[in-house]
C-alpha positions as CSV (number, residue, x, y, z in Angstrom):
1,M,104.4,70.6,72.8
2,A,102.9,73.4,70.6
3,K,102.0,72.3,67.1
4,P,104.1,73.9,64.3
5,K,102.5,76.8,62.5
6,L,102.7,77.9,58.9
7,G,105.4,80.5,58.8
8,G,106.5,79.7,62.3
9,Y,110.0,78.8,63.4
10,K,109.9,75.1,62.5
11,F,108.3,75.9,59.2
12,R,111.0,78.4,58.3
13,Q,113.8,76.1,59.5
14,E,112.5,73.3,57.2
15,L,112.1,75.7,54.3
16,N,115.7,76.9,54.7
17,R,116.9,73.2,54.9
18,A,115.1,72.4,51.6
19,T,116.5,75.6,50.0
20,R,120.1,74.7,51.1
21,A,119.8,71.1,49.9
22,N,118.4,72.3,46.6
23,R,121.3,74.8,46.2
24,A,123.8,72.1,46.9
25,A,122.3,69.8,44.3
26,R,122.3,72.6,41.7
27,K,125.9,73.4,42.5
28,A,127.0,69.8,42.1
29,L,125.1,69.5,38.8
30,E,126.8,72.7,37.6
31,K,130.1,71.2,38.5
32,I,129.4,68.1,36.4
33,L,128.5,70.3,33.4
34,E,131.5,72.5,33.8
35,T,134.3,70.0,34.5
36,Q,133.0,66.7,32.9
37,D,135.8,65.0,34.8
38,P,135.1,61.3,35.0
39,R,137.3,60.9,38.1
40,T,135.0,63.0,40.2
41,L,131.7,62.0,38.6
42,G,130.8,59.3,41.2
43,L,131.5,61.6,44.2
44,T,129.6,64.5,42.6
45,L,126.6,62.2,41.9
46,A,126.7,61.0,45.5
47,K,126.6,64.6,46.7
48,I,123.6,65.3,44.4
49,T,121.8,62.2,45.7
50,L,122.4,63.2,49.4
51,A,121.2,66.8,48.7
52,L,118.1,65.6,47.0
53,S,117.2,63.2,49.8
54,E,117.7,66.0,52.4
55,N,115.5,68.2,50.2
56,Q,112.8,65.5,50.2
57,D,113.0,65.1,53.9
58,A,112.5,68.8,54.5
59,L,109.7,69.1,52.0
60,Q,107.9,66.1,53.7
61,E,108.2,67.9,57.0
62,L,106.8,71.1,55.5
63,E,103.9,69.1,54.1
64,R,103.3,67.6,57.6
65,I,103.3,71.1,59.2
66,A,100.9,72.4,56.6
67,A,98.5,69.5,57.1
68,Q,98.6,70.0,60.9
69,A,98.0,73.8,60.4
70,N,94.9,73.1,58.3
71,R,93.5,70.5,60.7
72,P,91.0,72.0,63.1
73,A,92.0,72.0,66.8
74,A,90.5,69.2,69.0
75,T,87.7,70.2,71.2
76,P,87.1,68.7,74.7
77,A,84.3,66.6,73.2
78,D,86.7,65.2,70.7
79,L,89.1,64.3,73.4
80,N,86.4,62.6,75.5
81,E,85.3,60.6,72.4
82,T,88.9,59.3,71.7
83,Q,89.3,58.3,75.4
84,G,86.0,56.4,75.4
85,V,84.3,58.8,77.9
């Protein structure tokens, strides 16, 4: 499997996921400020929590992709060393 690249498909997919989750959290926060309805407060807070956790997952994946992209590629000597050759 090819490693994900900065700006590649997987990177853009995760960036879009983080953006959508952030937008959902902002929308829910705006709803709290606009309505201030105590009957829907619990549900709205749950939506915010879910969106923020989705955002965190996407950002962690972006961080992993960035770390892999900055890591030098393994050489045949490196592979032999890890295999005990």
